[in-house]
N, C-alpha and C positions, 0 to 999 in steps of 0.2 A: 840506626835503622839500616836494614839490609837492602841491597839493590834488587829490584824486580825486573823480570824480563819484559821489555816493552811490547813484544808480540802478544804475550798472554794478557797484558794489562788492557789492551784494546778490546779484548773479548769480554771483559768483566762488565763494562757499562753497556747496557743493551739499548736504552732509549730514554729521552727525557719524558717525565710525566707532566702532562699539561691538564691540570684540574683547576677548579676555582681556588682551592686552598693553596695549591702550588703557585698560582699566579699572584696571590696576596704575599706569599713569602719572597717573591722576586723583589719586592720593594725593600726588603731587609737584606738584600744581597745573598739570599739562600736559594739554591737550585735543587730540584728534586729529580732523581734518576731511578729507573729500574735497573737493578744490578743482578749479577749472578748470585743465587742463594748461598753459595759457598764462599763468597768474597768477604774478606775481613776489612775493617776500617782502614788500616794502613794501606792495603791494596787499593781500595777505592780512592783514597787520597792521592796515591801515586798515579793512578790511572787518570783522574781528572786533571791533575797538574801536567801530566804528559800530553794528554789529548788536546787540551784547550789552552795550554801555556799560561796558567793562572796560579796564584798562591792561595792554597786552601788553609783555613784556620781551624775548622772542625768538621767532623763527619758524624751524623747521627743515622743509625740504621734501624730498620723495623721489618720484621717478618710479618707479612699480612696474614690474617686468619683465613682458613678455608671458607669459601662461600658456596652455598648450595645453588644448583642450577637445574632447571627442569626444561626438557624439550618433549612435549607430549607426555607420554607415560614413562619416559626414561628420566631417571634422576641421577645426578652426578654432581661434580664439583668444578668450579672454575679453576684455571691454573693458578698455582701459588707463585708469588714472586717476592723478592726482597726490595724494599724501598730505601734509598739513601738520600738524606737531606744534607747537602754540602754547603757550608758557609764559607764565603770567599773573603779575602782580606779587603779592606777599604781600597777603592781604586781599581779593583779587578772586576771584570764582568765577562759573561759568556753570551754570545749571540746565538740564541736558540732558533730565531727565525730570520735567516739572512734575506735581505732584500734582493730581488732578482733584477 
């Protein structure tokens, strides 16, 4: 595996996705993130391991389909994004909601 630039890796992961389905996956040690649409699975794996200091076992990615959106008489589409479901090794975890 080739080395990735740590500066560019931080820009690949945009935000964690918190939905009902993503919350259920947390019990199986799987975390869901919105990532750059051009990001590859090895890049996502390297970025998560670098940012959160965890061991990633697998990465599943999904390009979400376009969804129509209407505002009054104007029709358009919601922004597209790529979703990555990251499975961590047993014993690893990411704190998505740090306690203040």
